N, C-alpha and C positions, 0 to 999 in steps of 0.2 A: 664611678658614678657621675651622672650629670649633676650640675649644681642645683637644679630644681628638685632633685631626688631628696635632698635634705628636708626641704619643705614638705614634700609628699609624705615622708615618713612621719612627720609631726601631725599631719592631717589624719593619717591612718590610726594614730594612737587614740584620738578622740575628736571626731569632726565637730562636735558641739562645743568643745572647749574654746575659751577666748583666745584670739590670735593677735588682734591689733586694737589698741585703744588710743584715741586722740580726743582729749576733752571728754565730753559726755557720750561720744560715739564709740561703740565696741563692735568689732566684727568677729564672728566665730571663725574657726579654721575652715569650716565648710563654705562660709560666705567668701572668705579670702581666696579659697581654692577656686570657687566658681568664677570670681572676677579675673583670676590669673588666666583661666582658660579663655574667657571672652576677650581679654586684652590681647592675648597671643593670636587669637583668630582674627581680630580686627587689624593687627599689624600685618598678618599674612594677606588679608583681604586688600590692604592698601599697598601691597608690594614690598613690605618690610618683613623679612623672615629670616630663614636659616642663614647664619653667617653675617648678618647685617650688624652694624654698630648703632646703638640707640642711646642718646644722651638723656640725662635727667638733671634738671635744674630746679630743685625745690628745697624748702626748709624741711625739717623733720615733720612728716605728715603721713597719715595712713594711705592716702591715695598715691603719694610718691612711692611708698613701699609696695603697693599693689602693682604700680607700673614696673618696678624692678622685677617682681615675680613674673609678670606677663612677658617681659623681655626675655627672661631665661626660659620660660616655657615655649616661647616662639623659636628657640634655638639661636637667638641673637646675643650680642655681647653688650653688657651694661657699661656705659661711659658716664661715671658720676662727675658732675660739675660742682665745684665749690661755690655755694651761694654767696659766700663772702668775697669772692674774687671780683675784681673790676671787669667791666665789659672787655677791655683790651686783653686781659689775661685769659678769660674764657674764650675769646675769639681765636686766640692763638691755638688753644687746645682743640677747639672744634675744627679749625682750618686744617690742622695736622691729622686728626682722626677721621674727618669727613663722615660723621654719622648721617644716616638716612632720615632719622626722626629725632624729635626733641619733645620730651614731656617736661612741662614747666609749670610753675605756680604763678598766679597772677601778680604776686609781689615782684616778679621779675619779667613782666610782660615786655617792657621796653627793650631789655637786654635780649629776650628771646627773638623778637622781630629783627633786632639789629644783627643777631647771629645768622638768622635766615637770609638776610640781605647780603651778608658778607660771604656766606659759604654756599655755593650753588648745589652741592650734594645734599644739603639739608632741605628736604622737600615736604616733610610732614611735621606739623606742630600741633600738639594737643595740650590743652590747659587742664591741670589736674583738679582744680577747685571751682571753676565756673565757666559758663559759656561766654565766648568772646566773638566779636564779629569776624575775626580772621582766624579763629582757632576753636574747634569744638571742645566741650567739657569731657573729661576722661570717661566717666561712667555712661554718659549719653552716647558718646562715640562708640563705646564697646558693647552697648546693650544688646545689639543684634548679633554679636559674635556667637560662635558655637558653644554649646554647653560643655563639650569636651573637645580639646584640641590635642592632637597627637604630636608631641615634640619630635622633630626630625632626629634620626639616629645620630648619636654622638660618640666620640672616642676620647681617650684621656687628654689628647692635645687640642680638643675643640675649645675655641676661645670663649671664655665666660665673662671676663672683665677686662676692659681696657682702661688702665688707671694712669692718669696723667701725673707726671712728676717732672721736676726741673732738672736741668743739667748744669754742668760747671759753667756753661756759657749763659745760663739763665733762660735758655730757650726750652720749651716743654718737650719732654719725651713721653711716649705712651708705653707703659709696661703691659705686655701681653700675658695675662694670667689665664691658663687653661683650666679645665675641670680638675685635672689631677693636682693642681696647686691647692684647691679647696678640699680635696680628699685628705691631703697631708695636713692642711691647716686645721681641719676639724679633728683629725686623729690626735694631733699635737695638743690642741686646746682641751679636748675632752679627757685626754689622758692626764693632763696636768690639773684640770679643774672639772672633775666629773659632774655630769648633770643626770639626775634620775628621772626615768619615765614616770615613776610613781609620784614624785614631788616636782611637778612641772616648774621649770624656771620662769620667773617673772623678770623680764629684761627691760630696764629703763633706758631708753635712747634719748639722752639729753644732749650729749656732744653730737656734732654733725654726723649723720648716717653715711655721708660720703667718705668717712675715714674709719677710724678704729671701731667706733660704736656700731656702724653698719656691718663691718666685717665680723664683729662678735656675734651678730645676729645669725650668721650662717650656720655655725655648728649648733647653736642653741635651737634653731628651727627643728633639728632632728629629734630633739627631746620634747617637742610640742610646746615650745616657749610661748608665753604671752608677752608681746612686745608693747610697751607703753611709750608713746612718742610725745616728747615735749618740744613744740616748734620754737619756743622762746621761753625763758624763765628768769625769775629773780631767785637768788640763792636761797632765800627763806622758803619759797615755794618748792624748790628742788628738794630741800631737806624734808619738807612735809610730805612730798610725793613718795618718798621711800617707804614711809610708814603707811600712807594711805593705800598704796597699791601692793603692800607686802613684797617689795622688790627683793629679789635674790641676787641678781647680777646687774652690774652697771660698769660702764667704762668712762673714765675721765682722763684728760691730760692733767699733770700735776697742778697746773695753774687753777683749775676749777676746785681741786681738793683744797688748795691753799685758801681760796675764797670761802669755801664751806667752813673750814676750821676757824676762820676769823669772824664768822657770823655770830652776832650776840646770842642767838638762840640755838646754837648748834647742839648743845647738850640737853635740850628740852624734848627732843624727838626720840622715838623708839626705832632703833636700827636692828632689832633682833631677827628680822627676816633675812638680812643680808648674809650671803655665803661668799660672794666674791665682789670686792670693789677693785676693779682692774685698772691699773694705771700704766701708761706707756706714752710713747711719742717724744719724751724728753726726760732727762734725769730729774730725780726728785730729791729734795732736801731730806737728809736722814733725820734731822731734828723734827721736821714736820711729819715725816713718815711715822716716827714713834708716837707723835701726838695723834695721828690718824688712827693708829691701832688702839690707843687709849680711848678715843671717842667712839669709833665705829665697831670696835671689837677685832678679833683675830681673823679678819676677812680680806686683808690687803693682798693683792695678787698682781705681780708685774709680768708683763711679756715684752719681748723685744723682737721687732721685725722691721720691715721696710716695704715699700711698694713692690720691690722686686722679689721679696720673700715674705709674704704678708703675715704679720701679726705674731707668729709663734715660732721664732727661731730658738728662743730661750724662754724659760718661765721661772719666776721666783714665787713659789706657792705660799699660801698662808702659813703652813707648817715651817717653811724655811725662814719666814720672818720672825719666828720665835727664838730670838737669840738674846743672850745676856749682854747688855750694853757694855759691861766691863769684862766680859769673857773673851775666850780666844777666837770666837767666831763673829765678833761684833762687826767686823768689816763687811760681812756678807750683805748687810743692808745697803752697802754702796753698789752691790752687784745687780745685774739684771737676771740673775738666776743661772740655771744649768740648761744645757741643750735639751730640746724636746725629743719626743719619741722618734720621729722620722727625719730629724734635721741635724746632722753632724755639724759641729762648730769647731773651728780651729783658728790659730793665729799664724799669719804668713808674713814673711819679709818681702821686700821689693823684688827680690830675685825668684820668688815663688817657692821658697823653702819654708816648710812648716816648723814653727818654733816650739820650744819646750815650755812647760808650765812656768809662769812667772815672767816670761819674756814678752816684751811689748812689740806689737806689729799690727797689721791690718786684720781685722776679724773677717773670716771667710766662712761661708756655709755651702752645703750641697744637698742634693736629694730632690725628691719630687715637689717640695714646696716652692722651689726656685722658678722664676718666670721662664716663659718660652723665649723671651728676648724683648728688645725694644721694637715697636712697630715701625717698619720702614727705616730702620737704622742699624744695619748689620755691623757697621764699624763700632758704634757705641756698645752694642751687645758684646762684641769680641773683646773690648777693653775691660769689661767687668769679669771676664772669666780667665782663670789660670789653672791648668791641669785639672779641669773639672770642678773647680771651686769658684763660687761667686764671691767677688770682692765687694764688701759692704761699704767701704769708704770710711768705716769707723776704726779708730785705733784703740786697742785694748789688750787685755791679758786674761789668761785663764789660770786659776790657782790649782793646787794639787788635788782639790776635791771637785774640780770641774765647774766652779763658779766663774762666770764671765763678768769682767769689769770693763766698761767703756770709759776711756780716759781722755780722748780727744777725737777730732775728726780730721781725716786726711784732706778732705775738700773743705771749701769755705762756707758750706751751707750753714745757715742759722736756723735753729729749731726754736720757735717762739710760740708758747702756748700750745704746743703739739703740732704746729703747722711749719712746713718747710719754706724758707725764704732764701732765695739765691741772691747774694750781694750784687752781682753784676747787673741784675735787672734793676735794682734800686739805684745803683751807681749811674746807669744809663739815664735815668730820669733826672738825677741831680746834675749831671753834666749838662743837661739841657737848660738849666737855669742860667740866666744871663750873668749872674754875679759869681758863679762857681768856676774856679780855675781847675781844680782837681778834687777828688774825694776818695774816701775809703768807707765801705760799709762792713761792719762786723757785728757779731753778737756779743753783747756785754752782759755780765751777770745781773740778774734781776730776781728779787724774792718772789714776785708774782708770776712772771712769764718764763722763768727759767733762764732764758736769754731774751734780751730786748734788742731789737734791730736798732743799731746805733750808727750814726753817720759822723765822720770827721771830715770837715771840708776845708779847703784852702781857697780863699776868695781871690778874684782878680784884683790887681792894683787899682785903687781908686773906687772900688765897689764895696757895698755893704749889704748885708742880708741878715735879718733876725732869725732866730731859731724857729719861731712860730710861722714865719713866712715860708721857710724851706719845708717844714712839715706839711703845711697846707698845700704847697706845690706838689709834694709827693702824693698826698692823700687823694687829690683830684685825679691823679693818673694811675694810682696803684691800688686803691682801696685800703681798708683799715689794717689788714694783717701785715702787709708788706711795708707800710709807711713807718719810717723811723720813729721810735718813741722819744729819742733824744738826738740832738744835733750839736756837735761842738765845732767851733771855728778855731783852727790852729794857724799860726803864722806860716808854717811850712810843714808839709808832710815829709816823713823820712823816705829817702830814695837810695837805691843802689848806685854803684859807679856808672852804670849805663842808663840811669835815670828812671828805673822802674820803682814805683811806690812799694815800700816794704810793708805789706799788709799785716804780716805776722808781728812786726814790731809794734804797729799801732794796736793790734788786738791784745798783745801782752801787757800793755799799760793798764788795761781794764781788768786783767786777771791775776795781777801780782799777788802773791801770798796765798793762792788757793790751791788745794790739793789736786783738783780736777780742772781742766781747761775746757769743760763742756757743761 
């Protein structure tokens, strides 16, 4: 299937059914379908078509969603840009991927024009929410596009999404996800969490649609889902929105669920419509998971994936969450579930040998879900593959019943609030501060964020720097997600005999006494 076929199936079920809601505005499936054709035709008219890469830099909004559909109908690849990233981070992504066009929201107008100036390949800018002197408004620009646009022929390996991810060096890599990855993702998702044509899903997109929430939309499109988009929200409004829209499916990183549970009015709302509250992107506190089941009902659903194998390598279904906390299967709530329908999961040692149940090693996956490779980086692609298995970089084990447990990470990546942060990128910024001699950036345990980006610095002799100063220095250059939540100053960082800073030794001081180091 082509990725746009998921949407087309939903349209065919009932063209008049609601498709997109943002605030007081609702578009039917027929209206969204019509705009997807016109946007695709306008892209082709302006020389951006089959095989092109098109970036989208918007908050959660209906027109950003329409742009995504138009990109896929045109036969182009969607390059989602994180609206929370700094200009410098998104500039690196765009410079590497070289998209021909950018759809952006006026909230990010300065960044959009800066990206255009920095990347010669980026020749077309379209603002999704209003007309600007230097960029047309999306619906006006596409209004004279064709009523029907024929998507160019596609095969299983046709590129659908170019997803930016970091590397061990902190430099961005672009994951190439072809149509067949989404065939597998949808099959895995809908097998684990069935969606009925008769009871249309209502999908609340509150977490950024550039990540898991947007990827959840793809299989749900095929069931004619009604997608409700919240560009920004206060937790109380989010809780109320579930009842107001009779939401059935929602995706959150654990940090948002923690904030929901701590809200004073969390138990005052009706969550009876919920079928799946999907959590992923970071480990979740078992204590808070049990509380969530008590508050929201037996609807908690976990998935495990990564950009290279999106969303659905494993699933812990609502039924699998029903375990006696004092019974023999209580540990299952620590797991990320069992392998999904089309994605084998195993544990491998450093020599490429598959390990037995209970043995710890690197989690590996294979099958059609796995990426085609990293864009323009054959060496990095080769490093992630061993004997046909994709190496995830996560350390874990699988029990006798097939439940997968993630216990550590092989690489140094920090997952904070569901976002990946690569320490070397933060360290590069801290090293640029005039008072910093050396530093280490790690993920420290945090009840809200799962892991908090934490810096430990060694200052130059005769220099001083306050924590607030160093945090502000990073925030200006990195944006909010990658900026350390805490900075500690140590007299001296631990080093090996050859002078290398022992990052693991630093990290372990923050994780002493915990069962999991993730």
